[in-house]
Backbone bond lengths (Angstrom), bond angles and torsions (degrees), N, CA, C in turn:
res aa  C-N    CA-C-N  psi(-1)  N-CA   C-N-CA  omega(-1)  CA-C   N-CA-C  phi
1 X - - - 1.435 - - 1.535 107.57 -
2 X 1.244 117.20 133.74 1.462 122.53 -176.64 1.521 110.60 -90.28
3 X 1.318 116.58 143.95 1.461 122.71 176.55 1.531 107.16 -91.38
4 X 1.345 116.93 127.13 1.466 118.34 179.92 1.528 111.55 -59.90
5 X 1.292 117.65 148.36 1.458 123.03 -179.54 1.528 111.97 -59.69
6 X 1.312 116.50 150.29 1.468 125.20 179.26 1.536 114.06 60.72
7 X 1.334 117.30 21.99 1.471 120.56 176.74 1.527 108.29 -77.99
8 X 1.322 115.90 128.91 1.481 121.22 178.49 1.520 107.79 -75.48
9 X 1.343 118.14 121.76 1.461 124.04 -179.65 1.536 109.35 -112.30
10 X 1.349 116.64 158.00 1.458 120.27 -175.85 1.519 113.02 -75.43
11 X 1.320 118.17 -38.83 1.461 116.94 -178.56 1.524 108.90 -73.51
12 X 1.312 114.22 144.29 1.462 119.41 -175.80 1.518 112.49 91.76
13 X 1.333 118.38 -15.49 1.462 121.26 178.68 1.514 110.03 -87.17
14 X 1.309 117.99 125.91 1.457 120.92 -177.70 1.525 112.50 -89.34
15 X 1.310 119.19 -6.05 1.450 121.26 -177.42 1.535 113.26 -92.61
16 X 1.324 118.24 -1.27 1.465 120.94 179.76 1.526 107.86 -70.78
17 X 1.326 116.98 126.97 1.465 121.13 179.73 1.526 109.92 -70.00
18 X 1.315 114.29 146.51 1.467 119.05 176.40 1.520 110.18 -74.10
19 X 1.307 116.00 153.44 1.462 122.17 175.64 1.525 106.93 -107.51
20 X 1.327 116.08 83.01 1.461 122.44 -175.77 1.516 109.25 -100.17
21 X 1.316 115.86 124.34 1.461 120.98 179.14 1.523 110.15 -60.80
22 X 1.322 116.51 146.79 1.462 121.76 178.30 1.527 110.94 -92.42
23 X 1.320 116.58 18.97 1.468 122.50 178.95 1.518 108.23 -117.59
24 X 1.323 116.43 134.58 1.464 121.49 174.94 1.523 106.45 -106.19
25 X 1.311 117.14 122.22 1.461 122.08 -178.30 1.526 109.21 -94.33
26 X 1.325 117.25 115.76 1.452 122.43 177.54 1.520 107.27 -89.59
27 X 1.331 116.84 115.43 1.464 120.98 -175.33 1.524 112.68 -101.09
28 X 1.326 117.21 5.55 1.465 120.73 179.15 1.522 110.16 -78.37
29 X 1.345 117.24 140.07 1.470 118.92 176.82 1.523 110.69 -65.84
30 X 1.323 116.87 139.16 1.468 121.55 -177.84 1.520 112.64 -123.63
31 X 1.333 118.48 16.31 1.454 120.43 -179.09 1.524 110.33 -71.39
32 X 1.313 116.06 125.42 1.462 122.20 176.18 1.527 107.69 -135.85
33 X 1.353 117.16 70.76 1.473 119.55 -173.58 1.525 113.74 -62.53
34 X 1.335 118.11 -36.68 1.461 118.97 -179.73 1.523 110.44 -68.08
35 X 1.339 116.83 -48.60 1.470 120.75 179.32 1.525 111.03 -61.54
36 X 1.317 116.92 -40.24 1.463 120.66 -178.07 1.524 111.43 -68.22
37 X 1.337 117.12 -32.86 1.454 120.67 -177.50 1.517 114.55 -91.25
38 X 1.329 116.77 -15.57 1.461 120.38 -177.55 1.523 110.63 -80.26
39 X 1.301 115.69 148.74 1.458 120.26 175.80 1.523 110.38 -73.31
40 X 1.297 115.73 162.15 1.458 120.59 179.60 1.517 108.76 -119.23
41 X 1.302 116.57 146.85 1.457 121.09 -179.87 1.516 109.33 -152.62
42 X 1.297 115.07 -170.32 1.455 119.56 178.17 1.523 108.27 -136.35
43 X 1.318 116.15 164.39 1.462 120.53 176.18 1.518 107.77 -141.84
44 X 1.315 115.69 160.67 1.462 120.33 -176.43 1.522 111.63 -117.23
45 X 1.324 117.13 16.66 1.452 121.70 179.88 1.521 107.52 -150.44
46 X 1.332 117.95 160.62 1.462 120.20 177.33 1.526 111.61 -71.78
47 X 1.328 117.10 -24.04 1.463 122.09 173.49 1.521 107.47 -103.11
48 X 1.324 117.39 123.48 1.459 119.37 176.32 1.518 109.53 -121.93
49 X 1.326 115.45 153.80 1.460 121.35 -173.94 1.519 109.94 -131.63
50 X 1.320 116.41 153.45 1.452 121.87 174.59 1.525 107.75 -153.18
51 X 1.302 115.82 168.85 1.456 120.85 -179.16 1.520 110.40 -112.38
52 X 1.323 115.29 147.02 1.457 121.98 178.59 1.526 107.75 -124.09
53 X 1.295 116.12 135.13 1.463 121.31 177.57 1.516 107.77 -139.51
54 X 1.300 116.52 161.78 1.460 119.89 177.75 1.521 110.31 -146.05
55 X 1.315 115.32 155.38 1.461 121.51 177.28 1.518 109.61 -79.04
56 X 1.313 116.78 156.34 1.458 120.91 173.89 1.523 108.52 -66.14
57 X 1.315 115.71 156.08 1.464 120.20 178.57 1.526 109.83 -62.33
58 X 1.321 115.87 146.70 1.465 120.37 177.75 1.528 108.98 -63.39
59 X 1.322 115.58 142.87 1.469 119.98 -177.18 1.525 110.16 -148.17
60 X 1.332 116.42 160.64 1.457 121.25 172.11 1.525 106.09 -70.11
61 X 1.321 117.70 115.17 1.451 121.87 -167.30 1.525 111.58 -120.22
62 X 1.351 117.67 50.09 1.455 120.54 -179.99 1.536 109.77 -93.08
63 X 1.315 115.19 144.12 1.470 121.19 177.86 1.527 108.50 -129.45
64 X 1.335 115.06 153.31 1.463 120.55 176.34 1.524 110.00 -74.96
65 X 1.289 116.09 146.52 1.458 120.41 176.88 1.525 109.04 -60.03
66 X 1.323 116.03 131.83 1.461 122.04 177.34 1.518 114.09 81.55
67 X 1.305 118.58 -2.55 1.461 122.15 -178.80 1.532 109.71 -69.77
68 X 1.329 117.43 148.28 1.459 121.94 176.95 1.531 109.71 -72.21
69 X 1.345 116.77 139.60 1.476 118.48 177.46 1.527 110.37 -71.41
70 X 1.313 115.37 147.55 1.467 120.87 176.13 1.522 108.23 -106.38
71 X 1.314 116.35 132.29 1.467 120.13 178.63 1.522 109.62 -72.55
72 X 1.312 114.26 142.32 1.459 119.78 178.11 1.521 109.72 -96.19
73 X 1.318 116.09 151.84 1.459 120.86 175.33 1.530 108.23 -67.30
74 X 1.318 115.73 136.37 1.455 121.02 -179.49 1.527 109.06 -93.57
75 X 1.312 116.09 130.73 1.460 121.35 175.92 1.519 107.40 -112.62
76 X 1.320 116.09 121.30 1.459 121.31 -177.86 1.533 110.88 -78.64
77 X 1.329 116.27 153.31 1.470 118.83 174.72 1.532 110.67 -61.00
78 X 1.308 115.70 154.25 1.464 122.78 179.66 1.526 108.31 -103.36
79 X 1.337 116.45 135.19 1.460 120.12 178.37 1.530 108.78 -88.91
80 X 1.331 116.04 130.55 1.463 122.40 177.73 1.521 108.71 -115.97
81 X 1.326 116.86 155.40 1.464 121.11 179.21 1.523 109.94 -132.99
82 X 1.309 114.10 160.97 1.445 120.66 176.32 1.520 108.40 -158.58
83 X 1.315 116.95 170.11 1.454 122.48 178.58 1.522 109.89 -116.31
84 X 1.312 115.66 147.93 1.455 119.61 173.01 1.527 108.08 -71.99
85 X 1.302 116.25 160.90 1.457 121.09 179.85 1.520 108.83 -137.04
86 X 1.306 116.71 141.72 1.460 121.65 178.98 1.522 108.78 -98.13
87 X 1.324 116.51 129.37 1.462 121.95 173.98 1.518 107.77 -118.08
88 X 1.330 116.23 149.28 1.458 118.78 -177.42 1.517 110.64 -147.31
89 X 1.301 115.62 139.13 1.466 124.38 169.79 1.525 105.14 -141.07
90 X 1.312 117.51 99.90 1.462 121.62 -175.13 1.527 111.07 -84.40
91 X 1.324 115.74 144.29 1.466 122.89 177.26 1.519 107.89 -130.82
92 X 1.313 116.32 132.16 1.464 120.48 176.53 1.521 107.51 -132.64
93 X 1.317 116.33 126.76 1.458 122.46 -178.56 1.522 108.82 -123.59
94 X 1.316 116.24 133.37 1.468 119.38 178.43 1.526 110.13 -73.43
95 X 1.316 116.74 160.08 1.462 121.14 177.03 1.518 111.62 -60.76
96 X 1.322 117.21 -37.86 1.465 121.23 178.82 1.522 110.74 -65.69
97 X 1.336 116.45 -44.84 1.458 119.81 179.09 1.529 111.02 -61.99
98 X 1.324 116.74 -31.67 1.468 120.57 178.65 1.531 110.94 -76.07
99 X 1.328 117.45 -26.85 1.472 121.48 -174.84 1.526 113.85 -86.30
100 X 1.340 117.96 -24.71 1.473 119.13 -176.45 1.521 111.17 -73.68
101 X 1.321 115.84 163.75 1.470 122.75 -177.77 1.522 109.50 -89.51
102 X 1.339 117.02 96.73 1.462 122.41 -179.75 1.524 110.08 -83.43
103 X 1.321 117.06 144.07 1.461 121.18 173.66 1.527 108.34 -77.85
104 X 1.308 116.92 133.84 1.453 120.98 173.71 1.515 116.01 84.62
105 X 1.317 118.60 0.93 1.468 120.75 179.88 1.511 109.85 -159.58
106 X 1.299 115.04 150.31 1.468 119.79 177.22 1.515 111.08 -88.92
107 X 1.327 116.66 -33.90 1.459 121.73 -177.09 1.526 109.31 -131.49
108 X 1.307 116.52 122.93 1.459 120.51 178.06 1.526 110.51 -64.62
109 X 1.323 117.06 -40.81 1.470 121.63 -179.85 1.529 110.73 -62.70
110 X 1.324 117.06 -47.15 1.470 120.39 -179.28 1.526 110.74 -63.62
111 X 1.314 117.07 -40.24 1.468 121.27 179.22 1.530 110.50 -62.25
112 X 1.343 116.19 -46.97 1.460 120.32 -179.46 1.529 111.73 -66.59
113 X 1.326 117.92 -38.24 1.472 120.89 177.31 1.525 111.03 -63.38
114 X 1.337 117.32 -41.56 1.467 120.77 178.77 1.525 110.46 -63.91
115 X 1.328 116.91 -39.80 1.466 120.69 177.24 1.521 111.22 -62.86
116 X 1.335 116.72 -46.05 1.464 120.30 -178.71 1.525 111.33 -64.72
117 X 1.341 117.76 -36.07 1.471 120.71 178.36 1.523 110.02 -62.69
118 X 1.315 117.81 -41.63 1.470 121.29 177.50 1.528 110.54 -65.55
119 X 1.324 116.70 -39.20 1.465 120.27 178.53 1.526 111.20 -64.40
120 X 1.333 117.13 -41.28 1.468 119.98 178.63 1.525 110.27 -64.30
121 X 1.325 117.60 -38.60 1.464 120.05 177.84 1.530 110.19 -62.28
122 X 1.324 117.52 -41.47 1.473 120.12 176.81 1.521 110.52 -66.22
123 X 1.348 117.37 -40.31 1.469 120.87 177.72 1.525 110.47 -59.80
124 X 1.341 116.69 -43.86 1.464 120.94 -179.92 1.526 110.57 -63.53
125 X 1.313 117.35 -41.10 1.476 121.29 177.11 1.529 109.68 -57.67
126 X 1.321 116.47 -45.60 1.462 121.08 179.41 1.526 111.03 -63.16
127 X 1.328 117.16 -45.08 1.468 120.58 -177.76 1.528 112.01 -67.62
128 X 1.330 117.99 -37.68 1.463 120.84 -176.82 1.516 113.33 -76.11
129 X 1.309 117.54 -21.85 1.475 119.87 -178.00 1.517 112.34 -109.67
130 X 1.324 118.33 6.08 1.458 122.45 -179.00 1.516 112.60 -91.56
131 X 1.325 116.49 -149.25 1.470 121.21 -173.99 1.529 113.99 -126.63
132 X 1.324 119.70 25.08 1.467 120.86 177.48 1.522 110.42 -70.15
133 X 1.336 116.28 161.57 1.463 121.22 174.70 1.518 108.58 -111.59
134 X 1.328 117.01 152.38 1.465 119.92 -178.33 1.513 110.60 -71.55
135 X 1.330 115.75 150.49 1.460 121.89 178.65 1.524 108.36 -147.46
136 X 1.344 115.77 135.55 1.467 120.63 -178.91 1.515 111.81 -70.79
137 X 1.327 118.48 -25.99 1.455 122.20 179.36 1.513 112.43 83.97
138 X 1.313 115.90 158.34 1.453 124.74 174.57 1.522 107.05 -134.88
139 X 1.321 117.12 -176.53 1.462 120.45 179.72 1.527 110.40 -56.38
140 X 1.346 117.38 -38.17 1.466 120.48 -177.09 1.528 113.08 -104.81
141 X 1.329 117.80 -0.51 1.460 120.49 -179.49 1.523 110.31 -116.30
142 X 1.314 116.51 145.38 1.456 121.89 179.04 1.519 111.91 -71.59
143 X 1.316 116.04 145.33 1.458 121.29 170.13 1.520 105.24 -86.00
144 X 1.322 117.92 128.25 1.463 121.32 -174.94 1.512 112.04 -118.79
145 X 1.320 114.70 137.39 1.451 121.20 167.14 1.519 105.50 -87.69
146 X 1.331 118.83 127.34 1.458 118.23 -177.58 1.516 110.25 -68.83
147 X 1.307 114.04 145.17 1.449 116.92 175.45 1.522 109.74 -80.87
148 X 1.326 116.35 -18.59 1.451 118.70 173.31 1.521 107.15 -87.87
149 X 1.338 115.43 53.37 1.456 123.75 -174.83 1.522 111.22 -59.22
150 X 1.301 116.69 -35.09 1.453 121.06 -177.81 1.513 108.60 -116.11
151 X 1.298 117.21 153.97 1.447 117.53 175.37 1.534 108.63 -70.91
152 X 1.314 116.27 170.20 1.468 121.48 -172.47 1.527 112.41 -59.34
153 X 1.327 118.64 -39.48 1.461 120.82 -179.00 1.521 111.50 -64.07
154 X 1.327 117.00 -45.03 1.460 120.50 -179.64 1.522 109.41 -64.31
155 X 1.319 117.49 -42.00 1.457 121.52 179.35 1.539 110.74 -60.70
156 X 1.347 116.43 -43.90 1.465 119.58 179.05 1.523 111.15 -63.75
157 X 1.339 117.16 -42.15 1.463 120.25 179.10 1.526 111.31 -62.91
158 X 1.326 116.76 -43.47 1.458 120.03 178.74 1.524 111.03 -64.64
159 X 1.324 116.80 -40.66 1.464 120.04 179.02 1.523 110.57 -62.53
160 X 1.340 116.88 -45.23 1.472 120.01 178.53 1.521 110.79 -62.13
161 X 1.328 117.25 -41.56 1.460 120.38 179.77 1.523 110.79 -64.70
162 X 1.315 117.43 -40.72 1.466 120.63 178.91 1.527 110.94 -65.82
163 X 1.336 117.41 -40.76 1.472 120.44 178.44 1.521 109.72 -62.21
164 X 1.329 117.22 -44.54 1.471 120.20 178.57 1.518 111.57 -62.55
165 X 1.339 116.02 -41.24 1.461 120.30 179.30 1.526 110.82 -63.79
166 X 1.328 116.79 -44.01 1.466 120.01 179.33 1.526 111.07 -63.60
167 X 1.343 117.44 -39.56 1.473 120.30 176.72 1.518 110.79 -62.83
168 X 1.336 116.71 -43.28 1.455 120.99 178.93 1.527 110.85 -62.07
169 X 1.331 116.68 -42.50 1.463 120.25 179.34 1.530 110.92 -64.26
170 X 1.337 117.33 -37.56 1.472 119.92 176.76 1.513 110.95 -63.42
171 X 1.347 116.24 -43.10 1.467 120.12 179.02 1.529 110.46 -62.90
172 X 1.328 116.70 -43.15 1.457 120.68 -178.92 1.519 112.07 -65.74
173 X 1.336 117.77 -33.67 1.466 119.50 -179.89 1.516 111.48 -73.20
174 X 1.332 117.97 -18.52 1.461 120.73 178.08 1.525 111.36 -73.66
175 X 1.336 117.14 -21.08 1.475 120.47 -177.31 1.473 111.58 -96.70
């Protein structure tokens, strides 16, 4: 089929407005199972402390009727310490950048701050589950929270609990 002469066509025209979606799709993984499952608290010093205790191993615990009870050895809780750590992701937006009409966001500053907050959460997940050692820090050295925050047994128990929780959540989402 022939196009009549002098017909105005869309391609080649530079004045056609773009059709840009007002949605920004973030394709970065955001799973932070340890951070999501861990409790949150506060501290009032750069060095914080807590206690760890554990139950005795399960055992066959039958006794004869009328038998005298035997006292068990008492194991006291263990005090653990750690240091706080400072994380930073700075964002600076000019007044002009804040005033223009951005696609997919009302405020460039708010959008960038939300992105950095998610990045810090991922950074914390990496630091808490990695293999760093704690350090008190000096004027020129960073204060570090160890990534080996928990001993191996506690880490394994938390990992197993998180796996079970994730399996349960998958089952629940199927219904």
